[in-house]
Steps between C-alpha positions, in 0.01 A plus 500: 500500500674209330283197427611137466312180430436257783781244500745737328839562662531857631856622565521783752825695527616706797790746483675600821706818537667663797431863593757624249327309219760227459369149434546305823430146617277473806598248766187302410209547260143381562203490265139494614185517290137564591257291296155619388361305799720717730703192600877544499749289304877514457751414230876453494715784372807470279785744452553619141785743567610741773184658640265330250281206607197325361220272615294276272133448580222312322151634578238227537182701552343795320530846653740761633833416666708741709864423578800629689866410477695623800866507589641508849835566660723723289221615266138512616339651192209307353317445174122506497248442225193322374371305201178343386448132411237442234314180417330364193260714303 
């Protein structure tokens, strides 16, 4: 599991491919993240190139974060993952 300091920018990248494996842009991309408190938060996504998007998130509390970046429309494949936010020693 990747670990980041509280207050550090975390860039999460999602890659979207069609069934043949070709990079494809979804109609829309959403990003949702579950905080250590189990509350949900969102962040805006930005397109880097065809089929490649990212979301920037800054964790504010210590603990594990689980995220998903989902496409809809022409490409509904998603990216899922998790990271840990660490505090001071």
